[in-house]
N, C-alpha and C positions, 0 to 999 in steps of 0.2 A: 503493500500500499504505499510506504513511504517513497519508494521510487516513483510511482505515478503521480504522487503529490509534487515531487521536486520538478518533473517534467512539466507538470501544469504551471508551476510557478515560473519556470524558465520560459515556457511558451508566452505567458501573460506579458512578462517583461519585454520579451522580444518585439511583441507586437505593439507595446505602448510606444516604442521609439525613443525611450528615455534609458540611458546607461544607468546601471545601479552599482554603487560601491559593493564591494565583497560583503556579504551577509547582510546587506540593506534590503529592506522591503517597505512598502507603503500601501495603504488601502486604496480602493478605487470607487467612484460612484457614477451613476448615470440616471439623472432626474429627467423625468416627463411630467410637467405640471399643466394643469388648466384651471383657471380660476374665472368666476363670474362676479364682477365687481357691482356693488349697489352704492352709488355715490350719494345717495339720499341718506342712507343709514351708516354709511362709512364701514360697510361690512362686505365679506366675500365669502362665497362658497368655493371650495377647492377640491381637486382630485389629483393625488400624486402617485406615480409609479416611480419606485426607486430600485434599481438593479445595484446591489452591493456586492463587490468582488473581495474576498478575503484573501489577500496575499500573504497573510501572516502564517507563521508556522503553528499557530494556535486554533484550537476549536473554540468557536463563539457560541456560547448557550443563551446570551441576552445581548441585546443592543440598546443605546440610548439615542434619544433626540432631543434637540433644543427646541423649547417653545418660548422664544424670546418676549413675544408680545405679553406674556403672563407676568413679566416684570413690572408692567405698568398699571398696577393695582395696587390700592392701599394696604399696607401690611405686608407687602412683598419683601423679599430680601433687599431688593434694591432700594425700596422706600425706606426700610428701616435703616440701611447703611448709611443713606444720605442723611437721614435726620439725627444719626448718632455720631458720625465722624466729626472731628473738631473743626475741619475746614471743608465744608461741603462744596461741591461744584454749584456754582450760582445758578446754572440753568436747571438744576434738579431741586435742591433744597428739600422743601415739603410739598412740592407741586403734585407729585403722585399721590401723596396722602390726601390731597384735596380734590382729585379726580372724581367726577360723577359717574354714575353707570354708563351713561352715554359717551364719556370721555376716555374710559379706560380701555385699555387693550386686553385682547385675549385670543388664544388659539384653542379650540376644542376638536378632539379627535372623535370622529362618529363611528369610524370602523378601520381595522387594520389587518390585513391578511398577509401571510407569508406563503408565497407559491401556492395561493388559492386557499390555504387553511387559515381560520382564524386564530389570532394570537392573544395572550393575555397582556394587558398593559396597565399601568398606573401613572398617574400624573402627580408630580410634587413640585409645585412652583414652576419653574421654567424648564424641568427636565421631565421627560417622558421615559419611562423605563419599560422595556418590552421583553417578556419571556418568550423565547422563540418556539414555535411548533416543532421545528427540527433544528438541530445544531448546524452552524455553518463550518463546514470542514475546511482545512487549509487548501489553498488553490481552487476553491469553488466559488460559485456565485449563487445569490438567492434574490428573489424579486419581491419587494414590499409593496402592497397597494393600499392606499389610504385615501379616506374621505374626511375632510375637515371644514371647519368653518372658523372665521377670524373677525375680530373687530380692530379697526385701525385706531391706535390710541390718539389722543391729542398730542401734537408734537411737544416732547419734553426733552428727549435725548436721542439724538442720531435718526431714529425712524418716527414716523407719525404723520398726522394730517395737520392742515392749517397752521403751518409755521408762523413765526413772528413777521417774516416777510411777505406772507400771504400765499406760499406755495401749498397747494392742496395736499399732494401726497408725496411724501419721502419714503419710498417702500424699500427699506432695508430691514433684515432680520424678520422678513414677513412670511416666511414659510417653515414647516417642520422640518428641521436640519439635522440629519444623523451626525452624532458626534464622532470625534476622532478616536481612532484606536491606534496605538503605535507600540514601540518596543517597551514603553512603560505601562501599557494597559490603556484601559479606557479614560477619557477626559470628560466626564459629564459635569462640566463646571457651571454652577448656578450663575445667571446673568446679573450683575449688578452694575453694569455700564462700563466695564473695563475692557478686556481684550477678547480676541477670538482665536480659534485653532481649528482648520478646516481640511476637509479631504478634497483632492483634487477630482474633477471629473467633467462630464458633459452635461449640459442644460438645455432643455427643449421646452420653452415656456409659452403658454398661449393665455393672453389676457383680453377678456372680454369687458368693455368699458364703454360708458357713453361717448358718442364721437366728437363732443366738443373738446376732449381731451387730447394733448400732445404728449406722447411718451418718449422717454430716452432711458438707456440703461445698459446694462452688460450684454455683450454679443451683437449679433446682426438681426435687423428687422427683415423679415423674408419678403414682405411686399415691397418692391422698389418704389411704389407710388405712395407709401404710407404717409409721407410728410407733405406731399403735395395736396392731399384732400382732407386734411386734418384741421380741427379747430373751428370753434364758433359755428357749428351747425346745430340748430335747435331741435333736431329730431331726437326722439327717445330710443331709436333703435341702437342697439350697441355695435360698436366697432370692435373688430377682432385685430389684435397685435400679435405677431408670432415672432419671438427671439428664439435664436440658437447661439449657443456659446460652446466652444470646446476647450477642454483642458483648463478649467478655471476652479478655484476653490469656493466661490459664492456667487450669488445673482443678485443684483439690485435694479430697480427701476424708480422712475419717478414719472408723475403726471400732473399736468396743469393745463387749463383752458387758455392760458394767456402766454403760455411759452413761444418765444421766438426761437427758431431753428436755424443755425448757421453751421457750415462745415467747410474746412479747409484741409489741404494736405500739407503736412510738415515736410521739411528738407530731406527727412528719413524715410518719407513715403508713408508715414503713419497718418490715417485720416483722423482729424481732430473734430470733434462735435461739440457744439455749445448750445445749451438750453437755458434760456433766463427770460424773465419778464422785462421788457424794454421800458425805460423810463429814465428820469433825471437822475435817479439814485443808482442806476446801473450803466451809466455812460462808459465806465472804464472797460466794460466788456468788448468794445470795439477795438481796444488795443491789446486785449489778452491773446488772440491768436498769434501774434508776430512774437510775443514773449514765450509763449509755450512752444511754438516750433523751434526756437533757439534752445529752449530747455530740454527738449526731447533729443536734440542733436548732441548737446554737451553730455547728457546722461548716457546715451547710447554709446558715446566715444570713451567715456571714463568709467562707467560701472557696468557695461555690458550691454548688448544690443537688446532693444524693447522686443519682446518676442510675439506681441500681437499686432494686428493690423490697424486698430483703431483705439481710440480713448475719448470718453465724453466727459466734458466739464458741465456739471448740472446744478443750476441753483436749487437749493433745497437744504433740508437738515437744520442744524443749530450751530453750524461753526464750519468744520471741515472733517470728512471721514472717507477713507479709502475703500474702494471695492474693485473687483476685477474689471478692467477696461473703462472704469467710470469712477467718478467721485461726486459726492454731494457736498456743495459749499455754499455758505451765505453769500449772497452776491451784491448787497448794497455797500460796497467798500471803495476806497480810492484805489488807483491802479497799483501801487506798491503792495497794499494789503491784499488785493485780489490775486496779484501774481504770487505772492508770498505763500497763501494758503493753497493756491493751484499746484505750485511747484512742490510743496510738502507732501500733499496727497498723491500727486503724480509719482513721486520717489518711492511710495510705499509699493508700487508695481514692481520695483526692484526688491526692496527689503520688506517683504511679507507675502505679497501676492505672487511672487515668483520663487524667492528664497524664503520658503514658508517655515519659518521657526515657529516653535510653540510661544506665541507672545504672551501667554498667560505665565509661563515659566521664565521666558527671556525677553521681556518687554524691551530692554534696551537693544537687543539685536533688531528689533522692528523699529520702534520709535527713534532710538539713538541713531541707528545707522542712516535711518530716513533724514533725521535732523542734519547729520554730517553732510550728506548729498545736497540737501536743500541749501544749506548754508554756502557750500561751494558754488551751487548754481546761481544763487541770488547775487553773489559778488560778481560772478561772470556776466550776469544780465546787466549790472550796473556799469561794468566795463563797456559793454556793448551800447549803452545809452538806451536800453529798452524799458528800464524803470529808474525812477528818481533816486538819489542817494549817493553818498561818497563811497568810493571803492576802498576797501580795507586791505593793507598788507598782511593783517593778521585777522581774518573775519571770525576767528574763534576766541578772540579776546573777552568779548561779553560772555561767551559760554564758560570760559574759565572761571570768571568772577561769579557766575551764578552757582557754579559747583562749590567754590570756596566760601560762599555766604551759607550754603547748606551746612558744610563741615562746622563753621563757626556757630550755627544755631544749635548744635547738638541734637537734631532731629533726623540725622542720616541713618538710614537703614541699608543692610548689605543688598547688592544687586541681585543676589540669590533669592530674595523674597518673592513669593508668588504675587503677581500683579494685584490681586484681589486683597492681599493680607497686609498692605503697608498701612501703618497706623495713621498717616496723613496723606492727604492728596499732594501736599507739597514734597514730601518725601519721595512718593511715587513719580511725580512729574520730573524732579530734577534727576533722579536715579535712571529713570527710562530715557528721557529726552537728552538731557544735558550730559550726565556722566556716560551715557551710551554714546554720544557723539564724540565725546573726548576720548573713549576707548580707541576709536580709529584715528583720530587726529595725533594722539599721543603715540599710537604704535607706528605712525610714519616716522616720527622722531627716533623711535627705537631702531627700526629697520632700514631707514633711508628712504628717500622719496621714490626712487626708480624701483626699488624692489617692492615698496608698498603698491605702487600703482599696478605692477604686474600681478602681485597677490590678490588684489581686489578684483581684477578681472578674472583671475583663476578661480576665485571663490565663486563668483557667479556661473562660471562655465561649468564647474564640477558639480555645483549644487543647485542649480536652477530646477524648478519643479519637483523639488525634494523638501525634506524637513531637516535642516541642518541645526546641530546644537552648538553651544559655546565652544565645545571641544573641537568641533569640526572646523569652525572658522579658525580658531588659533593654529590647528594643524596645517591649513593651507598656508599660513604665513610663515610657519616653521619650514615646510618644504621649499617655499620660495626663497627663504632667506638663509637657510642653513644654520638658523639659530635655534636655541631651546627657548621656548617662550611661555611653558606652563606656568612659571612663577608670575608673569605679568597678569594672566587671566586670574591666578590665585589672589594676588594682592588687590588688583583693581576691582575685581568682580566679587570675590568672595569675603573680603575683610572690609574693614572701616579704617585702614591705615592710610595716612596721607603722605605726600612728598614734600620735603623741606630739605634743600641743600644750602650750604653756605660757603663762602670763601673766608675761612677762619684767619689765615696770616699768609702774608706775602713777605719774603725776605731774600736777600742774596746780594751777590756783587757781580762777579764775572757770569755767574749763572743765577738763575732765579728759582726759588723753591715756593711753591704755592701749596699750602696745606688746605685741603677741602674736608668738610665736616658734613655727615648725614645726620641731621637733627630730627628729621620725620623717620616713621618706622616703615615706610615703603621704600625699597631700594630701586635705584634706576641707573641705567648708563647715563654718564654725564659728558656733555660737550662743554669744552672750555676755550673761549675765544680769547686769544692774546693779540690785543691790538698795539702795534708799535708806533712810535712817534714819528716815523717816517711814512705812515699811511699803510703799511704792510699789516696783514693779519693772518695769523696761523690758528687753526681750529684744532684742538687735540680732543680725541674721542676716547673715553675711559668706558670699556665694556664692563659688565658683571662676569665674575667667574662662571656663574652658572648659566650664562647665554651660550658660552662654548664657541662663539663666534663674535664677529663685530662687523660694523659697517665701514666701508672705506670711502664712500661717497654719499652725498646727500644733496640732491639737486645739483646746484653748480659748485657746491663745496667739495673740495678734495680733503679729506681728513687725515690727520696724522695719529695713527693707532698708538695707544699706550697700553701698559701692562693692566690686566683686569683687576677689578675692585672685588675682594671677597665681601659678600653682603654683611657678614657678622662685623667686620671692622667699622667702626663710627667715623675713622679718619682715613685719608689718603693723601699721600705726598706726591706732587707732580713737580718734577724737576725740568726746567725749560732752558735750553742752551742759548739764552739771551741774557745779556747784563740788564740788570734791574733798571738801570737809569734810561735804557732804551723803550722800556715798556709804558705806554700811555695809559691802558685800561685793560682789566680782565674781567670777563663776563662769563656766567654760567647760562648756557642755553639762550642765546640772543633771538632765537626763532619764537621763543614763548610757547612752543607746543608742549613741553613738559609742564605739567600743572603744578608747579610750585606754590604751596600756599602762603609763602613769605618770600617775595622776590626782593625785599630791601637789603638782603645780605648775599644777594647773587652778584654784586658787582664791586669791584675794587678800582680805585683811580689813583694812579701815582701822583702823589702832592708834592713830590721833591722836584727841584729844579736843575737842570743840568748845568 
């Protein structure tokens, strides 16, 4: 039996067209859904057929579904969490608690069959637990058929109806969605408005809705004339919208009778779609296509080729939220803000929707890497004159300070904390977005720019359409750099230790002796810039012993390698073959990529006169 299971697994992976690392596997889904929307009641009836393929070596006796709409009810875990956390999201606070019966959300399952046989299921909050009629063996597939109904909640967080900007429907998290099963088991995480973790697959979605509505979303609309004959038609007959999306982890759509639809093709060949309500508050949307075309070009060059043929920017939701081939963003913004939120959500197509890490366990690999990419892109767009603002030599300077403020506050928690379990939204936000971005920016300092750029592209190429962990990303950088880097992940991700290096003493005559001190508890390789009075500058790089290698170049800098620094030693002596009187200044890390919490002791200036 085992032999045939292995053959089935290999056959499935071969046909998927996605190479697998040795011993790696992931599940697969194929959704076919049809819903009938009642815009008067804000409710819909739905039918779902789900083909679930078990590529794991395990026999599955139960499955779980997410019922996200059930979070939008008074007394839900999301409601209680928002009312008890010290610093609630201002968009939520106690709004769920105050929803009326007509404003709440729900998803109710009317029937569920597995391969034609009824199954037993129970609903607890946002999770549906299903006892299978027959176990799903390794290397086999099963088909679930479900009938359900749902009520779209008043817009509170991400999904809902009648947003603050007047968008009728922002339809995310709208369908019963099977939970992820991976090497760690099932992930039936109750929804409290944090992160998602999804199975890749194909979606065939048919939506019946009043013809006055214009729809945008994930995938391709099958009727080529859909946008020519939509909008502002007073008939009661429903119009059918048919979407198909291949190899995506989710499906989102939005609908409004006042949407303007516009499409342009980017320089990289990606079809960009724009859905928004025209008016005085959305004038910046006219300039959005040019900026996003350049953003896609930059991202595809530096972070990996965008693997889909389209992307939709849709006015909706309550801020910005990423989905496959689409984003929901609030649209009443000035140009810089509109481009900023669009770039950030677009970058999630690289770091989450293609490199599908478990963002509940590793939110920093999702939000942090996305923030890193969007910071670089925004600075690039300023250089191009596509958005207002000054170009920065160090675009991560503010990011450094944000992290340092968290350290000083005493509220920092390890980045290994599950996204739902942070004690404050503040600690979560800085760990996920800020410290996650600095993980990459600082890693560039460790391995050097050329190696870093190659490793970032290699990470995308090796792990696209898979579920990488923090170990996987660090291994890619180890392979590309030839360095041992597990210490970096351990200190930066798993601990609360911070970096603080100092120039303790400089003395000498014909030669100069520089005594460096590690005052913080996190060790790092150190670049020491020795600037001479004649204008020359020599950069000495001091690796850690445990790195077992060092960088020799960093961008345009050619580095002078020094003996490694054992991490247990609080001090290090660097001898420079230059008379002390010829030295103008000595600086630790002029690039400011190393996040030193106290840079006041990083510089020494020669006060003596020749």
